[in-house]
N, C-alpha and C positions, 0 to 999 in steps of 0.2 A: 075485488081485491089483487094486488100483485102477488104472485106466489113466491114463496122462499125457495131458492134453489142453493145447493151445495156449492162452496167456491171449488175450483179447480185444484186438484192435489197431484202429487208426484207418486209414483209407484215404488215403494221400498225394495219390492221383489227384482226391480230392473238394475238395482246395484249389483253387479257380478263381482263376487270375491272368491271364487274356486275355478282352479284351471280344470278343462276338460279331461275327462279320465279315458284312459285306452286300456284295454284288456289284452294281456300278452300271456300266451299259453306257456305253462311252466318249463316246457321243454324247449323253448326258445330263449330261455335266459341263461346266460354263461357267466361264469367268473374266472377270473386268472387263478392258475393253481398256486402261484408264488405268494398269494394274498395270506398274510398271517393272522388268524383269529385272536380275539382278545376273550379269554375265558370269562373275565369279570363283566365285561360288556354283555357278552352272549347269554350268560346265566340271568343277568337282570332284565334283559330284554325279553327273555323267554318267560320270566315270571309275571311281568307285566302283560303280556298278550295273553297269558294263559288265566289272568284275572286274579294271580295270587298275591300280588303287589301293586301298589300305584306309584305313578310318577308325578312330577310336579313341574308344570308348565310355568316359566317366568321369562322375565328378560335379564340378560347377563352382560356385564362388560366383556368384550371380546379379547380384552387384555388379560383376562383371568383363566382363559381356556387354552390349554396346550393341544396341538395337533399331534395325533398319535397317542400311545398309550405305553406304560412302564411294565415290563415283565420282570418277575423276580428272578434273580440269578445270583448264585453264591453269596447269599447275604445281602445282596444288593439289588439293583435295577438296571435293566437294559431297556434304551428307547427304542421302540418300534413305531416308525412312521413311514406308511406307504408313500411311494412316489405318486404324485397326482399328475395327470395328463393336462397340458395348458388347454387344450381343446374344451375340456369338461368344465374347466374353471370360467373360461370365456362364455360358455352357453349358460352358466349360473349367472354370471353377470348380467347378462342380457335379461334373464327372468328375473332377477332382482330390480334392476332398473325399470322393468315393465311394471313391477308392483308385487311380485311375489315375495314372501319373507319365510323360507324353509326354516325349520327349527333345527339347533344342532342337540343331538343326545349326548348328555355328559354324565359323568359321575365324578365324586371327589377324588382328588390326586391321592394315590396311596404312597407316593414318594415324598415325604416331608421335606427333603432336602431341595426339591423343585420350588421354583418361585412361583409357578401356575398353582392356581388353586383346585382346577378342574382338568379332565383330560376328555378329548373328543375322539373317539376310535373310529367312528363309521361314517362321518359326514365331513372328511378332510377337504373335498373340493368346496363345499359351501363355505366353510370356515374360510378358505383361501379366497374365495369370492367376496366376501363380506371385508376381508381385510384389504383386498386390492381396492375397494370402492370406499373405503375410509369409514364404513358403518361401524360405529364403537360399541353400539348396545344392541345384541341380538336376541331374537327369540331362542330359549332353550328349554329342553326337557331333561330335568334332573331326576336321574335314577338314584334314589336315596333320599334321607330326611334334608329338608330344608333348613340349612343353618348359615348364618351371617349373610342372608341375601340383601341385594340393594332394592329390589322390586317385590312386589307381592307374588305369592306363588298359590297357584291353583292345582288342587290334587286332582288327577283324572285315574280312573280304573276303567279296565278293559272287561266288557261283560260279553260273553258269548250268545250268539243269536242263531246257532245251528248253521244252515246254509247259507244264510245272508251275511255270515262272518262276524267278527267282533265289532262292538260299538264302543267308542271311547267317550265316557261322560264324567261331567264334574261329580266330586264326591266331597270337596270341602275347599276353605280358602285359608291359606296363612298369611295374614296381613303383615306389612312391613311398614314401620311408622319413622318418617324422615323428619328431623328436627329444623331443617334448614332447606333453602332453595336458592337456585341460581340467581344472583343480583343482575338483574338486567339494566336497572336504572344506575348502579355504581354512584349515586350521589343522595344524600338526605337533605338536600338544599333546593330540591325542586319543588315547585308548588303542585298541588295535585292535578291542575290542568297541564302543567309542563310533564309531569309524570306519565299521564295517560297519552299524551303526544309522542312520548318516547317509546311507549310500549307499542303504540299502533306503527311506529316505525319499525319497531324490530319484527311485528308480525308481518309488514309488508316485504322485509327482507327475506323472511322465512318462505314466503310465498314463491319470491322470486328463487329461492334454492330449490324448492321443489319442482318449479317448472323446468330449471336447469337439469335436475337429476332424472326426471321421468323420461322414459323413452316409450314410444309406441310400439304394442305388440302385434302379432297376428290375430289374437284374440282379444276381447274386451276383457278388461280386469280394472277394478276400480278401487284398490286399496290407496293409491296416491290420492286419488279423486276424494277419497273418504278424508284424508289427512288434510287436504285443501279446504275441504268445505268446513272443517273446523276452524281453520284460520280465517276464512271468510267471515264466518260467524262471529267468531271472537273479536275480529276488527270491527265489526258492525256494532256489538255491543259497546266496546271501548270508545269508539266514535260518538255513540249516543249518549254514554254516561258525560263525556267531556262537553258535549253542546248543552246539556242540561245544566252542569256545573257553571260554565260560562255564563249562562242566562241566570244564575243563582238560585237554582232548583235542586239543592244537595240532597234532600229527603227523596225525591222521585228518581234522581239518579242513582242512589243507594239501591233503589229497588230493582235496578238492572242488574246488579251483582249477583243476584240469584239465579238468573238463567245462565249466566257466565260460569258461575260455580257449577251448576249441572251440566253444562256443556263438558266442562273438564272431567266430571265423574264418568260421562259416557264414553268420553274419547280414551280414558285410561284403560277401560274395560277391553275396548277394541284393540288398542295398542299393544296391551299385555299378550293378548293371543289372538294375532290378526287371521289366523286360518280357522279359527274355532268359534270365537264368541259373536262374529257378525251374524250368523244363522239365527241366533236367539234374539239378537238386537233387531233383526229384520221381523221376526215374528211378533215380538213385542210391540212393533210400530202398527200392527194391522188387527191384532187380537188382544181379547181382554184375558185377564188370568183366568177367569171362568170358563170361557171358550177354549183355552189352552188346556186347562185340567181336564175338560171332557174329551178333547181330542186325545190326550195321553191315556185316559182310562179306555177308550175305544181301541188303541194301539195295544194296550196291556191285554185286554181280552182276546185279540186276535193273536199275540204271541202266545198265550197260553193254549189257545185252541190248535195253535200248530206245533205243539209239543214242548215249549219252553217252561220250566219249572216257575211256579208261582212266585217264588222268592225273587229269581233273576227278573222276571217280567216287572214285579213291583219296583225292584231297584231302578230299572230303567225309567219307569214313570215318576218316580220321585226325583231322580237326576234331571231328567227333563224339566219339571216343574221348578226345582232348585235354580237352574240356570235361567230359566224365565224370569224368576223373581230376581235374581242378581242384575238381570238386564233392564228391569222394568220399575224397580220401586227405589226410590233415592236413598232411603235408609239402608237398602241392601248394597247398592253401589259403593256407598262410604266405606264398606268393609274392605273394598279393594284399594281405595285411594290411599297414598302414602303419606298425607297429612293426618290422618288418624280421624277416629271418630270424636275425639274431644275437640280438636279444632272445628270440625263440622257442626257440632252442637253450639259451640262458642259464637258462631256467625249465623248459623241458619235461622234460629228463633228471632234474631234481630231482623235479618233480612226478611223473614216472613211477616213481621209486624210492618215493615216497609210497604209489603205488597197488599197486605189484608186491612190495615188500618184499624187496629183494635184501640183498646182505651189507651195504652200506652203511647200511640201516635195521637191520639186525642190530646193527651196531656202536652205534647210537644207543641200543638198548636192552640193551647188554652188561653193565651194572652193575646192572641191576634184580633179577637173582636174588639176588645178594649184599648189596644196599643198599637195596632197596625199589623198588615201581613208580614213585614219585614222582621218581627221579633219572634218568628219562630223559632223555637229551642233546637239548635243544630248539633249542641254538644261537640263532640271529637269526630263528627261524622266525616269530615274531609280526610282525616288519618286513616279510618276505616276503609274508605273507598280506595285511598291509595295503596293499602297494605293488601287487602283481599284481591284487588285488580292486579297488582304485582305478582302476588305468590301464584294465582291461578293462571296468569298468562306464562308465567316462568315455567310452571309444571307443564304446560302444554308445548311450548317452544323447545325447551331443553331436550324433550323426548323426541319431537320430531325431527330436530337438527341431528340428534345422534343417530337416527333410523334413515337418514338419507346422506350421510357423509358430510354433513356441513357443521359440525359441532364446534360452537365457540368455546372458549375458556374462561367464562366470568367467574367473578368471586361469588361467596354464597352469603345469603341474608338471613 
């Protein structure tokens, strides 16, 4: 007999998403004496590093964030904004074009008369670089309670590990639910096939935008490659759905909406925290939950043997397992996604029926034997395909475009 051999597979650990680290002796680090410190930022950042409070990673419109900070003075405020050297901005622009996405540390603006919602004290060159590149929605670390956010926020707590230094781990999720999405079609008169063709065209345009924005760096770094892979996969799904529809296979076409939906769930987690979540997405692609739990328990015992308190060691273990579950289980990923759990439930059971062929699917085909294959009950399947494909592709494209300085300004649907 011929032996069964595994098919070739790619190694997810070859996807490089972290820059090389360089140790710099503390006595080699200098700052200018003229820099004015922000007591609010300093207090909140120290509280986070010491583990006394958490911060919230999210994505924020750059237009809501002011460079500098307000200092109380004579019953009012004085704006303090450090002058940023042009060379530093250009170096950061190169890093961002290369694929790096540094987060801005921000807090709520204490000056209610100011038009900006948040202030950025410590990352002025990064802010300026994003602005120059036209990146409109940026990674942000909110020091304070998450209120009126446009994207989901992930709570992060710093836990001390002794000589290893602190580790920053997920503590919870504050979801944000959106009631509309960017209207890529801008027409209700298109057939489902025409709608899918237009969505495929929009994906192709965004692929061109990424290729234009991306610049090669000295080191391999694959964030833009990750975004591009999502676009390639999304277009494959859309093209396949359209081919099936044009061949009259609506119910089979509908089954392909499920992997498209799951693609968007995974994309959103990575896009939301591009310097953090990729590690767990990599691990989840090569290990089972049981294997990961075993590894975390082993690390927990090692930490305790090295002098860490049992409570801190257990918190680290629980945080690692929570992050793994968020990156590997569909129902957990939905907690992040801005369309909300109700939207997911409303379509996922239907899409699962299309994939698994339970008795609800049998009922759709019940008249085929007596009256012919073309009498299969399709109901309003075409509308479902059009709506779910439109919403899902829009969720992906609008965020990628905002992340590469190619944001369009379509209506909402």
